[in-house]
N, C-alpha and C positions, 0 to 999 in steps of 0.2 A: 576608716571611719569606725568609731566604737559602737557596738551594739548596746542599746540601753535596756531592751527587754525583748524576749522571744514570746510571740503570741501563741496562745493555745490553738489547737486544731479541732476538727470535727471528726465524726465517725464515717459519714457517708458522702461528704462533699466530693465532687469530681476533681476539684483542684487540691484540697488539703486533707481529704478523708483518709484517716489511718486504716480503715477497714474496707476501703473501696479498691478492689483488686485491679480495676482498669484505671483508677485515678492517678493523678500526677504526684501525690504525696509531697507537695510543696511545703516549705517552712517559711515563716514570716518573722521578720526582725524589725523592731522599732529602733531607729538609729538616733544618735545624739543630735543630729541636725534636724530632726523632726520628720525625716523621710521614712518610708517603709521599703524594705528590700525583701523580696521573696527569692528563694533559691530552689532549683528544681532541675530535673532532667526528663525531657519528653521521652516517651516510649515509642517503639515501632507501631504500636496499636493506635497512636495519636496522629499517624500520617495521613496525608491526602495523596500526593504523588510520592513515589519511592524517594526516600532521602529528605522529604520535606514534611513539616508538621502542618496539619490542617488549620486553616485560618480561624475556624471557630474555636479551636483549643487555644490559639494565640490570644484571641479576643477574651476568652474566659480567664486566662491568667492575668491579663491587664485589668479586667473588670474586678477580679477578686483582690488584687494587690492594691488598687486605688480604693476599693470599698473598705478595706481594713484600716485605712487612715483614720476612719471615724473612731476606732477603738483606742487610738492614741489620745484623743481628746475626750472621748466618752466610752470607757471600757464596757459599759453595760448597754450601749446603744445598738440599734439595728437600723438598717436602711435597705431600700430596693433601688435598683438601677432605673433611672428615667431616660438617660441618653448615653450612648456609648459610640465613640468615633475611633476607628482604627486605621492606621496607615501601615502598610506592609512594605518595607524597604529592601530587605534581602531574604532569601530563603532561610527559614528557621529549621535547624537540624534536630533530629531526635538522637538520643544516645550520647549527648554532650551536655556537661553542666552549663546552666544558664542562670541568669538572674533578671528580675524585673525590679526597677527602681521607680517608686512613686512619690510624688510630692503633692501636698495639699495646696489648692489655689484659693479656695473660699469656703468658709463654714458659716452657716446661719442656724437659727433655731430649727428650721424645717428642712434645709437642704445642705449639701456640700458638693464641692467640685474638686477634681484632682487630675493629674496627668502622670503618665508612666512610659517607660521605655524598657523593652527587652533587649538585653545585651549578651554577647558571648563572652568567653573567658578573656579575650583580648580587649574587651571594652567596645567592640563594634556594635552600633545600634542596628538591630534587625527589624524591629517594629516599634511603633509608639501609638499612644492613644490618649484620649481624655474622656472623662465621664462626669455625669451629674447624677446625684442620688437624692432620694426623698427619705428623710428620717421617719421611721415608723416603728411602733412597738412590735415585738416578735409575734405576738398572738394575732395581730392584724395581718402580718405577712403570711402566716400559716393558715389563718382562718379558724384556728382552734384555740379557744380560751384556755389559759393556763398551760401553754406549750412548755414542755420541759426543755430547758436550754442546756442541760448537762451534756448533751451530745456535742455541743459546740465548745466544750471546755476540756479537751484532752491535752494534757501537758506531755510533750516529748522533749525532754531535756537534751542538750548537747553542750559542747565546750566552745562553741563559736563566740568569740569576743570582739572580733573585728571583721568587717567585710569591705573590700575595696569596691568603690562605686564605679 
């Protein structure tokens, strides 16, 4: 599948923050079929039991990947999660490259919904989820009028042109 656009990252986000030492440092790609794919490798610090990633980290990746679907339709839009449902199917390992594939299910003026799956390099589905978001101005989310959104626009270029779903 062809990459249409690589999305910008933030400085401090747990999932994509380039300056967050304990963060996941995930990358996000808008695909030609309208899906969002994130690529990442969980760290040992993200574990619950040895060899397994904490369910909260799995949920956070699914939430972030679905949430970024908004930026395909509305690159300057922001939203907050209203509902998140996760199913854990197999242990999710750390130290191995993984991807999360998200697709948009519904978009309205006030909300949007999507679903996603985390897969290993073989394409095995490890976890999946769906979420509902409320579209909201960034200063309403932060509670600070005139919030500087430049921290959400860090470009980290790479040469990835195709990603296998």
